[in-house]
PQR file with spaces between the fields and no chain letter, atoms N, CA, C, O and H, PARSE charges and radii, in Angstrom:
ATOM       1  N    MET     1      25.366   63.103 -102.124 -0.4000 1.5000
ATOM       2  CA   MET     1      25.038   61.882 -102.748 -0.0000 2.0000
ATOM       3  C    MET     1      24.357   60.863 -102.167  0.5500 1.7000
ATOM       4  O    MET     1      24.553   60.499 -101.008 -0.5500 1.4000
ATOM       5  N    LYS     2      23.517   60.354 -102.958 -0.4000 1.5000
ATOM       6  CA   LYS     2      22.627   59.577 -102.346 -0.0000 2.0000
ATOM       7  C    LYS     2      23.403   58.074 -102.286  0.5500 1.7000
ATOM       8  O    LYS     2      24.128   57.607 -103.164 -0.5500 1.4000
ATOM       9  H    LYS     2      23.358   60.650 -103.899  0.4000 1.0000
ATOM      10  N    THR     3      23.010   57.406 -100.890 -0.4000 1.5000
ATOM      11  CA   THR     3      23.291   56.198 -100.935 -0.0000 2.0000
ATOM      12  C    THR     3      22.258   55.016 -100.727  0.5500 1.7000
ATOM      13  O    THR     3      21.095   55.107 -100.336 -0.5500 1.4000
ATOM      14  H    THR     3      22.421   57.786 -100.177  0.4000 1.0000
ATOM      15  N    PHE     4      23.040   53.777 -101.119 -0.4000 1.5000
ATOM      16  CA   PHE     4      21.740   52.892 -100.656 -0.0000 2.0000
ATOM      17  C    PHE     4      22.397   51.651  -99.825  0.5500 1.7000
ATOM      18  O    PHE     4      23.594   51.397  -99.693 -0.5500 1.4000
ATOM      19  H    PHE     4      23.985   53.703 -101.436  0.4000 1.0000
ATOM      20  N    GLU     5      21.009   50.790  -99.184 -0.4000 1.5000
ATOM      21  CA   GLU     5      21.454   49.442  -98.763 -0.0000 2.0000
ATOM      22  C    GLU     5      20.582   48.603  -99.890  0.5500 1.7000
ATOM      23  O    GLU     5      19.960   48.990 -100.879 -0.5500 1.4000
ATOM      24  H    GLU     5      20.036   50.996  -99.292  0.4000 1.0000
ATOM      25  N    TYR     6      20.786   47.374  -99.357 -0.4000 1.5000
ATOM      26  CA   TYR     6      20.473   46.408 -100.374 -0.0000 2.0000
ATOM      27  C    TYR     6      19.922   45.243  -99.418  0.5500 1.7000
ATOM      28  O    TYR     6      20.547   45.077  -98.370 -0.5500 1.4000
ATOM      29  H    TYR     6      21.291   47.060  -98.553  0.4000 1.0000
ATOM      30  N    ASP     7      18.823   44.424  -99.670 -0.4000 1.5000
ATOM      31  CA   ASP     7      18.514   43.248  -98.556 -0.0000 2.0000
ATOM      32  C    ASP     7      18.207   41.728  -99.780  0.5500 1.7000
ATOM      33  O    ASP     7      18.061   42.145 -100.929 -0.5500 1.4000
ATOM      34  H    ASP     7      18.316   44.559 -100.521  0.4000 1.0000
ATOM      35  N    ILE     8      18.151   40.900  -99.721 -0.4000 1.5000
ATOM      36  CA   ILE     8      17.880   39.713 -100.498 -0.0000 2.0000
ATOM      37  C    ILE     8      16.691   39.017  -99.722  0.5500 1.7000
ATOM      38  O    ILE     8      16.860   38.752  -98.532 -0.5500 1.4000
ATOM      39  H    ILE     8      18.269   40.560  -98.788  0.4000 1.0000
ATOM      40  N    LEU     9      15.623   38.743 -100.278 -0.4000 1.5000
ATOM      41  CA   LEU     9      15.134   37.638  -99.489 -0.0000 2.0000
ATOM      42  C    LEU     9      14.785   36.376 -100.555  0.5500 1.7000
ATOM      43  O    LEU     9      14.648   36.513 -101.771 -0.5500 1.4000
ATOM      44  H    LEU     9      15.486   38.958 -101.244  0.4000 1.0000
ATOM      45  N    SER    10      14.680   35.181  -99.840 -0.4000 1.5000
ATOM      46  CA   SER    10      14.370   34.297 -100.683 -0.0000 2.0000
ATOM      47  C    SER    10      12.843   33.830 -100.183  0.5500 1.7000
ATOM      48  O    SER    10      12.693   33.847  -98.961 -0.5500 1.4000
ATOM      49  H    SER    10      14.791   35.069  -98.853  0.4000 1.0000
ATOM      50  N    PHE    11      11.488   33.342 -101.127 -0.4000 1.5000
ATOM      51  CA   PHE    11      10.499   32.728 -101.192 -0.0000 2.0000
ATOM      52  C    PHE    11      10.060   31.477 -101.427  0.5500 1.7000
ATOM      53  O    PHE    11       9.486   31.506 -102.515 -0.5500 1.4000
ATOM      54  H    PHE    11      11.610   33.328 -102.119  0.4000 1.0000
ATOM      55  N    PRO    12      10.036   30.481 -101.006 -0.5600 1.5000
ATOM      56  CA   PRO    12       9.857   28.938 -101.502  0.2800 2.0000
ATOM      57  C    PRO    12       8.417   28.915 -102.138  0.5500 1.7000
ATOM      58  O    PRO    12       7.534   29.472 -101.486 -0.5500 1.4000
ATOM      59  N    MET    13       8.165   28.477 -103.041 -0.4000 1.5000
ATOM      60  CA   MET    13       6.966   28.403 -103.201 -0.0000 2.0000
ATOM      61  C    MET    13       6.297   26.818 -103.321  0.5500 1.7000
ATOM      62  O    MET    13       5.906   26.264 -104.349 -0.5500 1.4000
ATOM      63  H    MET    13       8.883   28.024 -103.570  0.4000 1.0000
ATOM      64  N    THR    14       6.301   26.407 -102.238 -0.4000 1.5000
ATOM      65  CA   THR    14       5.766   25.078 -101.799 -0.0000 2.0000
ATOM      66  C    THR    14       4.633   25.082 -100.972  0.5500 1.7000
ATOM      67  O    THR    14       4.537   23.988 -100.416 -0.5500 1.4000
ATOM      68  H    THR    14       6.618   26.858 -101.404  0.4000 1.0000
ATOM      69  N    ARG    15       3.748   25.845 -100.664 -0.4000 1.5000
ATOM      70  CA   ARG    15       2.601   25.745 -100.293 -0.0000 2.0000
ATOM      71  C    ARG    15       1.326   26.955 -100.895  0.5500 1.7000
ATOM      72  O    ARG    15       1.679   28.077 -101.257 -0.5500 1.4000
ATOM      73  H    ARG    15       3.826   26.734 -101.116  0.4000 1.0000
ATOM      74  N    LYS    16      -0.064   26.542 -100.925 -0.4000 1.5000
ATOM      75  CA   LYS    16      -0.737   27.297 -101.749 -0.0000 2.0000
ATOM      76  C    LYS    16      -0.895   28.718 -101.311  0.5500 1.7000
ATOM      77  O    LYS    16      -1.409   29.521 -102.090 -0.5500 1.4000
ATOM      78  H    LYS    16      -0.351   25.630 -100.631  0.4000 1.0000
ATOM      79  N    THR    17      -0.411   29.170  -99.878 -0.4000 1.5000
ATOM      80  CA   THR    17      -0.529   30.365  -99.314 -0.0000 2.0000
ATOM      81  C    THR    17       0.809   31.102  -99.826  0.5500 1.7000
ATOM      82  O    THR    17       0.750   32.290  -99.509 -0.5500 1.4000
ATOM      83  H    THR    17       0.006   28.518  -99.245  0.4000 1.0000
ATOM      84  N    SER    18       2.069   30.765 -100.556 -0.4000 1.5000
ATOM      85  CA   SER    18       2.768   31.045 -100.716 -0.0000 2.0000
ATOM      86  C    SER    18       3.163   32.597 -101.272  0.5500 1.7000
ATOM      87  O    SER    18       3.994   33.409 -100.863 -0.5500 1.4000
ATOM      88  H    SER    18       2.116   29.800 -100.814  0.4000 1.0000
ATOM      89  N    LEU    19       2.202   32.639 -102.377 -0.4000 1.5000
ATOM      90  CA   LEU    19       2.074   34.043 -102.968 -0.0000 2.0000
ATOM      91  C    LEU    19       1.610   34.928 -102.108  0.5500 1.7000
ATOM      92  O    LEU    19       2.092   36.059 -102.045 -0.5500 1.4000
ATOM      93  H    LEU    19       1.527   31.980 -102.709  0.4000 1.0000
ATOM      94  N    ALA    20       0.607   34.518 -101.331 -0.4000 1.5000
ATOM      95  CA   ALA    20      -0.057   35.876 -100.060 -0.0000 2.0000
ATOM      96  C    ALA    20       0.998   35.913  -99.141  0.5500 1.7000
ATOM      97  O    ALA    20       1.051   37.062  -98.702 -0.5500 1.4000
ATOM      98  H    ALA    20       0.215   33.599 -101.383  0.4000 1.0000
ATOM      99  N    ASP    21       2.002   35.094  -98.558 -0.4000 1.5000
ATOM     100  CA   ASP    21       3.073   34.992  -97.148 -0.0000 2.0000
ATOM     101  C    ASP    21       4.138   36.297  -98.270  0.5500 1.7000
ATOM     102  O    ASP    21       4.663   37.305  -97.796 -0.5500 1.4000
ATOM     103  H    ASP    21       1.958   34.160  -98.914  0.4000 1.0000
ATOM     104  N    MET    22       4.195   35.963  -99.473 -0.4000 1.5000
ATOM     105  CA   MET    22       5.172   36.903 -100.259 -0.0000 2.0000
ATOM     106  C    MET    22       4.942   38.113 -100.214  0.5500 1.7000
ATOM     107  O    MET    22       5.774   38.960  -99.891 -0.5500 1.4000
ATOM     108  H    MET    22       3.768   35.145  -99.859  0.4000 1.0000
ATOM     109  N    GLN    23       3.594   38.363 -100.588 -0.4000 1.5000
ATOM     110  CA   GLN    23       2.734   40.048 -100.745 -0.0000 2.0000
ATOM     111  C    GLN    23       3.007   40.206  -98.944  0.5500 1.7000
ATOM     112  O    GLN    23       3.882   41.033  -98.686 -0.5500 1.4000
ATOM     113  H    GLN    23       2.918   37.674 -100.850  0.4000 1.0000
ATOM     114  N    ALA    24       2.481   39.642  -97.932 -0.4000 1.5000
ATOM     115  CA   ALA    24       2.318   40.478  -96.894 -0.0000 2.0000
ATOM     116  C    ALA    24       3.707   40.777  -96.203  0.5500 1.7000
ATOM     117  O    ALA    24       3.779   41.656  -95.344 -0.5500 1.4000
ATOM     118  H    ALA    24       1.770   38.970  -98.142  0.4000 1.0000
ATOM     119  N    SER    25       4.776   40.060  -96.573 -0.4000 1.5000
ATOM     120  CA   SER    25       5.998   40.375  -96.365 -0.0000 2.0000
ATOM     121  C    SER    25       6.527   41.657  -97.152  0.5500 1.7000
ATOM     122  O    SER    25       6.855   42.644  -96.495 -0.5500 1.4000
ATOM     123  H    SER    25       4.718   39.346  -97.270  0.4000 1.0000
ATOM     124  N    LEU    26       6.607   41.667  -98.365 -0.4000 1.5000
ATOM     125  CA   LEU    26       7.187   42.569  -99.159 -0.0000 2.0000
ATOM     126  C    LEU    26       6.151   44.050  -98.887  0.5500 1.7000
ATOM     127  O    LEU    26       6.469   45.226  -99.067 -0.5500 1.4000
ATOM     128  H    LEU    26       6.340   40.865  -98.899  0.4000 1.0000
ATOM     129  N    ASN    27       4.891   43.504  -98.416 -0.4000 1.5000
ATOM     130  CA   ASN    27       4.289   44.859  -98.037 -0.0000 2.0000
ATOM     131  C    ASN    27       4.820   45.534  -96.611  0.5500 1.7000
ATOM     132  O    ASN    27       4.588   46.707  -96.318 -0.5500 1.4000
ATOM     133  H    ASN    27       4.633   42.549  -98.270  0.4000 1.0000
ATOM     134  N    VAL    28       5.560   44.621  -95.778 -0.4000 1.5000
ATOM     135  CA   VAL    28       6.166   44.770  -94.251 -0.0000 2.0000
ATOM     136  C    VAL    28       7.382   45.845  -94.760  0.5500 1.7000
ATOM     137  O    VAL    28       7.461   47.020  -94.399 -0.5500 1.4000
ATOM     138  H    VAL    28       5.748   43.668  -96.016  0.4000 1.0000
ATOM     139  N    LYS    29       8.439   45.049  -95.820 -0.4000 1.5000
ATOM     140  CA   LYS    29       9.927   45.785  -96.006 -0.0000 2.0000
ATOM     141  C    LYS    29       9.296   47.306  -97.081  0.5500 1.7000
ATOM     142  O    LYS    29       9.941   48.315  -97.366 -0.5500 1.4000
ATOM     143  H    LYS    29       8.375   44.096  -96.113  0.4000 1.0000
ATOM     144  N    GLY    30       8.072   47.013  -97.414 -0.4000 1.5000
ATOM     145  CA   GLY    30       7.862   48.209  -98.109 -0.0000 2.0000
ATOM     146  C    GLY    30       7.671   49.536  -96.979  0.5500 1.7000
ATOM     147  O    GLY    30       8.214   50.630  -97.136 -0.5500 1.4000
ATOM     148  H    GLY    30       7.548   46.193  -97.182  0.4000 1.0000
ATOM     149  N    THR    31       6.689   49.134  -95.705 -0.4000 1.5000
ATOM     150  CA   THR    31       6.508   50.293  -94.815 -0.0000 2.0000
ATOM     151  C    THR    31       7.811   50.601  -94.217  0.5500 1.7000
ATOM     152  O    THR    31       7.848   51.593  -93.489 -0.5500 1.4000
ATOM     153  H    THR    31       6.248   48.246  -95.578  0.4000 1.0000
ATOM     154  N    GLU    32       8.828   49.963  -94.386 -0.4000 1.5000
ATOM     155  CA   GLU    32      10.359   50.022  -93.752 -0.0000 2.0000
ATOM     156  C    GLU    32      11.374   50.778  -94.824  0.5500 1.7000
ATOM     157  O    GLU    32      12.565   51.014  -94.618 -0.5500 1.4000
ATOM     158  H    GLU    32       8.797   49.157  -94.977  0.4000 1.0000
ATOM     159  N    GLY    33      10.580   51.115  -96.075 -0.4000 1.5000
ATOM     160  CA   GLY    33      10.960   52.020  -97.037 -0.0000 2.0000
ATOM     161  C    GLY    33      12.261   51.136  -98.443  0.5500 1.7000
ATOM     162  O    GLY    33      13.044   51.528  -99.307 -0.5500 1.4000
ATOM     163  H    GLY    33       9.613   50.923  -96.242  0.4000 1.0000
ATOM     164  N    TRP    34      11.823   49.956  -97.942 -0.4000 1.5000
ATOM     165  CA   TRP    34      12.534   48.886  -99.112 -0.0000 2.0000
ATOM     166  C    TRP    34      11.681   49.024 -100.524  0.5500 1.7000
ATOM     167  O    TRP    34      10.497   49.359 -100.542 -0.5500 1.4000
ATOM     168  H    TRP    34      11.187   49.638  -97.239  0.4000 1.0000
ATOM     169  N    GLU    35      12.323   48.769 -101.497 -0.4000 1.5000
ATOM     170  CA   GLU    35      11.507   48.870 -102.450 -0.0000 2.0000
ATOM     171  C    GLU    35      11.970   47.839 -103.543  0.5500 1.7000
ATOM     172  O    GLU    35      13.127   48.087 -103.883 -0.5500 1.4000
ATOM     173  H    GLU    35      13.286   48.496 -101.482  0.4000 1.0000
ATOM     174  N    VAL    36      11.428   46.761 -104.201 -0.4000 1.5000
ATOM     175  CA   VAL    36      11.841   45.883 -104.782 -0.0000 2.0000
ATOM     176  C    VAL    36      12.414   46.394 -106.236  0.5500 1.7000
ATOM     177  O    VAL    36      11.844   47.048 -107.110 -0.5500 1.4000
ATOM     178  H    VAL    36      10.488   46.560 -103.925  0.4000 1.0000
ATOM     179  N    VAL    37      13.710   45.875 -106.181 -0.4000 1.5000
ATOM     180  CA   VAL    37      14.569   46.356 -107.889 -0.0000 2.0000
ATOM     181  C    VAL    37      14.338   45.092 -108.651  0.5500 1.7000
ATOM     182  O    VAL    37      14.255   45.284 -109.864 -0.5500 1.4000
ATOM     183  H    VAL    37      14.173   45.344 -105.472  0.4000 1.0000
ATOM     184  N    SER    38      14.217   43.918 -108.285 -0.4000 1.5000
ATOM     185  CA   SER    38      14.411   42.595 -109.303 -0.0000 2.0000
ATOM     186  C    SER    38      13.761   41.595 -108.501  0.5500 1.7000
ATOM     187  O    SER    38      13.630   41.698 -107.282 -0.5500 1.4000
ATOM     188  H    SER    38      14.284   43.762 -107.300  0.4000 1.0000
ATOM     189  N    ILE    39      13.204   40.267 -109.449 -0.4000 1.5000
ATOM     190  CA   ILE    39      12.500   39.266 -108.677 -0.0000 2.0000
ATOM     191  C    ILE    39      13.340   38.011 -109.870  0.5500 1.7000
ATOM     192  O    ILE    39      13.462   38.002 -111.095 -0.5500 1.4000
ATOM     193  H    ILE    39      13.310   40.183 -110.440  0.4000 1.0000
ATOM     194  N    SER    40      13.633   37.390 -109.153 -0.4000 1.5000
ATOM     195  CA   SER    40      14.001   36.038 -110.047 -0.0000 2.0000
ATOM     196  C    SER    40      13.456   34.606 -109.745  0.5500 1.7000
ATOM     197  O    SER    40      13.639   33.870 -108.775 -0.5500 1.4000
ATOM     198  H    SER    40      13.534   37.397 -108.158  0.4000 1.0000
ATOM     199  N    SER    41      12.804   34.465 -110.769 -0.4000 1.5000
ATOM     200  CA   SER    41      11.886   32.638 -110.427 -0.0000 2.0000
ATOM     201  C    SER    41      12.369   31.606 -111.080  0.5500 1.7000
ATOM     202  O    SER    41      12.775   31.500 -112.237 -0.5500 1.4000
ATOM     203  H    SER    41      12.655   35.063 -111.556  0.4000 1.0000
ATOM     204  N    SER    42      12.265   30.705 -110.040 -0.4000 1.5000
ATOM     205  CA   SER    42      12.668   29.352 -110.775 -0.0000 2.0000
ATOM     206  C    SER    42      11.409   28.555 -110.592  0.5500 1.7000
ATOM     207  O    SER    42      10.706   28.625 -109.585 -0.5500 1.4000
ATOM     208  H    SER    42      11.935   30.792 -109.100  0.4000 1.0000
ATOM     209  N    GLU    43      11.127   27.647 -111.834 -0.4000 1.5000
ATOM     210  CA   GLU    43      10.063   26.919 -111.841 -0.0000 2.0000
ATOM     211  C    GLU    43      10.688   25.391 -111.222  0.5500 1.7000
ATOM     212  O    GLU    43       9.973   24.474 -110.818 -0.5500 1.4000
ATOM     213  H    GLU    43      11.698   27.590 -112.653  0.4000 1.0000
ATOM     214  N    PHE    44      11.631   25.385 -111.248 -0.4000 1.5000
ATOM     215  CA   PHE    44      12.499   23.990 -111.087 -0.0000 2.0000
ATOM     216  C    PHE    44      12.341   23.894 -109.837  0.5500 1.7000
ATOM     217  O    PHE    44      12.695   24.717 -108.994 -0.5500 1.4000
ATOM     218  H    PHE    44      12.212   26.129 -111.577  0.4000 1.0000
ATOM     219  N    ALA    45      11.541   22.397 -109.587 -0.4000 1.5000
ATOM     220  CA   ALA    45      11.597   21.913 -108.177 -0.0000 2.0000
ATOM     221  C    ALA    45      10.796   22.773 -107.087  0.5500 1.7000
ATOM     222  O    ALA    45      10.938   22.686 -105.868 -0.5500 1.4000
ATOM     223  H    ALA    45      11.253   21.728 -110.272  0.4000 1.0000
ATOM     224  N    ASN    46       9.905   23.639 -107.796 -0.4000 1.5000
ATOM     225  CA   ASN    46       9.614   24.470 -106.667 -0.0000 2.0000
ATOM     226  C    ASN    46      10.462   25.705 -105.888  0.5500 1.7000
ATOM     227  O    ASN    46      10.217   26.200 -104.788 -0.5500 1.4000
ATOM     228  H    ASN    46       9.789   23.710 -108.787  0.4000 1.0000
ATOM     229  N    VAL    47      11.294   25.956 -106.618 -0.4000 1.5000
ATOM     230  CA   VAL    47      12.443   26.439 -105.955 -0.0000 2.0000
ATOM     231  C    VAL    47      11.719   27.540 -105.119  0.5500 1.7000
ATOM     232  O    VAL    47      11.587   27.707 -103.906 -0.5500 1.4000
ATOM     233  H    VAL    47      11.493   25.554 -107.512  0.4000 1.0000
ATOM     234  N    GLY    48      11.395   28.068 -105.965 -0.4000 1.5000
ATOM     235  CA   GLY    48      10.310   29.860 -105.935 -0.0000 2.0000
ATOM     236  C    GLY    48      10.990   30.885 -106.489  0.5500 1.7000
ATOM     237  O    GLY    48      11.509   30.828 -107.604 -0.5500 1.4000
ATOM     238  H    GLY    48      11.502   27.932 -106.950  0.4000 1.0000
ATOM     239  N    HIS    49      11.019   32.002 -105.629 -0.4000 1.5000
ATOM     240  CA   HIS    49      11.424   33.563 -105.857 -0.0000 2.0000
ATOM     241  C    HIS    49      12.389   33.715 -105.394  0.5500 1.7000
ATOM     242  O    HIS    49      12.814   32.869 -104.607 -0.5500 1.4000
ATOM     243  H    HIS    49      10.597   32.048 -104.724  0.4000 1.0000
ATOM     244  N    THR    50      13.162   34.922 -105.715 -0.4000 1.5000
ATOM     245  CA   THR    50      14.106   35.771 -105.000 -0.0000 2.0000
ATOM     246  C    THR    50      13.939   36.749 -105.106  0.5500 1.7000
ATOM     247  O    THR    50      13.725   37.124 -106.259 -0.5500 1.4000
ATOM     248  H    THR    50      12.817   35.610 -106.354  0.4000 1.0000
ATOM     249  N    VAL    51      13.930   37.582 -104.220 -0.4000 1.5000
ATOM     250  CA   VAL    51      13.839   38.827 -104.442 -0.0000 2.0000
ATOM     251  C    VAL    51      14.748   40.038 -103.906  0.5500 1.7000
ATOM     252  O    VAL    51      15.085   39.962 -102.724 -0.5500 1.4000
ATOM     253  H    VAL    51      14.104   37.277 -103.284  0.4000 1.0000
ATOM     254  N    PHE    52      15.175   41.128 -104.638 -0.4000 1.5000
ATOM     255  CA   PHE    52      16.346   41.778 -104.499 -0.0000 2.0000
ATOM     256  C    PHE    52      15.544   43.395 -103.919  0.5500 1.7000
ATOM     257  O    PHE    52      14.505   43.734 -104.486 -0.5500 1.4000
ATOM     258  H    PHE    52      14.902   41.190 -105.598  0.4000 1.0000
ATOM     259  N    LEU    53      15.936   43.997 -103.157 -0.4000 1.5000
ATOM     260  CA   LEU    53      15.628   45.168 -102.630 -0.0000 2.0000
ATOM     261  C    LEU    53      16.362   46.142 -102.345  0.5500 1.7000
ATOM     262  O    LEU    53      17.554   45.926 -102.128 -0.5500 1.4000
ATOM     263  H    LEU    53      16.780   43.722 -102.697  0.4000 1.0000
ATOM     264  N    LYS    54      15.877   47.366 -102.278 -0.4000 1.5000
ATOM     265  CA   LYS    54      16.955   48.409 -102.055 -0.0000 2.0000
ATOM     266  C    LYS    54      16.031   49.541 -101.332  0.5500 1.7000
ATOM     267  O    LYS    54      14.828   49.709 -101.533 -0.5500 1.4000
ATOM     268  H    LYS    54      14.908   47.541 -102.454  0.4000 1.0000
ATOM     269  N    ARG    55      17.025   50.420 -100.277 -0.4000 1.5000
ATOM     270  CA   ARG    55      16.454   51.557  -99.793 -0.0000 2.0000
ATOM     271  C    ARG    55      17.492   52.377  -99.927  0.5500 1.7000
ATOM     272  O    ARG    55      18.651   52.022 -100.141 -0.5500 1.4000
ATOM     273  H    ARG    55      18.002   50.284 -100.114  0.4000 1.0000
ATOM     274  N    GLU    56      17.002   53.753  -99.776 -0.4000 1.5000
ATOM     275  CA   GLU    56      17.780   54.890  -99.686 -0.0000 2.0000
ATOM     276  C    GLU    56      18.437   54.904  -98.563  0.5500 1.7000
ATOM     277  O    GLU    56      17.597   54.446  -97.789 -0.5500 1.4000
ATOM     278  H    GLU    56      16.061   54.042  -99.603  0.4000 1.0000
ATOM     279  N    THR    57      19.857   55.231  -97.630 -0.4000 1.5000
ATOM     280  CA   THR    57      20.207   54.957  -96.550 -0.0000 2.0000
ATOM     281  C    THR    57      20.145   56.367  -95.898  0.5500 1.7000
ATOM     282  O    THR    57      20.565   57.298  -96.586 -0.5500 1.4000
ATOM     283  H    THR    57      20.539   55.603  -98.259  0.4000 1.0000
ATOM     284  N    THR    58      19.655   56.645  -94.611 -0.4000 1.5000
ATOM     285  CA   THR    58      19.532   57.663  -94.045 -0.0000 2.0000
ATOM     286  C    THR    58      20.796   58.082  -93.014  0.5500 1.7000
ATOM     287  O    THR    58      21.492   57.109  -92.724 -0.5500 1.4000
ATOM     288  H    THR    58      19.314   55.889  -94.052  0.4000 1.0000
ATOM     289  N    PRO    59      21.194   59.282  -92.444 -0.5600 1.5000
ATOM     290  CA   PRO    59      22.110   59.085  -91.721  0.2800 2.0000
ATOM     291  C    PRO    59      22.300   57.983  -90.456  0.5500 1.7000
ATOM     292  O    PRO    59      23.171   57.149  -90.207 -0.5500 1.4000
ATOM     293  N    ALA    60      21.078   58.384  -89.796 -0.4000 1.5000
ATOM     294  CA   ALA    60      21.004   57.426  -88.434 -0.0000 2.0000
ATOM     295  C    ALA    60      21.097   55.920  -88.923  0.5500 1.7000
ATOM     296  O    ALA    60      21.549   55.123  -88.101 -0.5500 1.4000
ATOM     297  H    ALA    60      20.371   59.062  -89.998  0.4000 1.0000
ATOM     298  N    ARG    61      20.678   55.389  -90.305 -0.4000 1.5000
ATOM     299  CA   ARG    61      21.075   54.063  -90.621 -0.0000 2.0000
ATOM     300  C    ARG    61      22.507   53.672  -90.890  0.5500 1.7000
ATOM     301  O    ARG    61      23.120   52.622  -90.694 -0.5500 1.4000
ATOM     302  H    ARG    61      20.311   56.037  -90.972  0.4000 1.0000
ATOM     303  N    ALA    62      22.908   55.029  -91.482 -0.4000 1.5000
ATOM     304  CA   ALA    62      24.233   54.668  -92.394 -0.0000 2.0000
ATOM     305  C    ALA    62      25.478   54.205  -90.954  0.5500 1.7000
ATOM     306  O    ALA    62      26.157   53.182  -90.863 -0.5500 1.4000
ATOM     307  H    ALA    62      22.411   55.881  -91.641  0.4000 1.0000
ATOM     308  N    THR    63      25.415   55.179  -90.170 -0.4000 1.5000
ATOM     309  CA   THR    63      26.198   54.851  -88.756 -0.0000 2.0000
ATOM     310  C    THR    63      25.838   54.022  -87.577  0.5500 1.7000
ATOM     311  O    THR    63      26.446   53.926  -86.511 -0.5500 1.4000
ATOM     312  H    THR    63      24.863   56.010  -90.244  0.4000 1.0000
ATOM     313  N    ALA    64      24.593   53.362  -88.011 -0.4000 1.5000
ATOM     314  CA   ALA    64      24.071   52.257  -86.850 -0.0000 2.0000
ATOM     315  C    ALA    64      25.115   50.932  -87.192  0.5500 1.7000
ATOM     316  O    ALA    64      25.035   49.897  -86.531 -0.5500 1.4000
ATOM     317  H    ALA    64      24.100   53.440  -88.877  0.4000 1.0000
């Protein structure tokens, strides 16, 4: 049976380069096997985005 682990990242949208920073961070996570499952955004007070990720666990990660 497949098993998964999950991670949550927050990206405040307070600077002009925030979306580029978000893209770079997600690309790094992608090379580590993470996949974006969902993104929650808030326009209120420039809160930004919360990103939910998952990746399949391997025996090495499951026992670490």
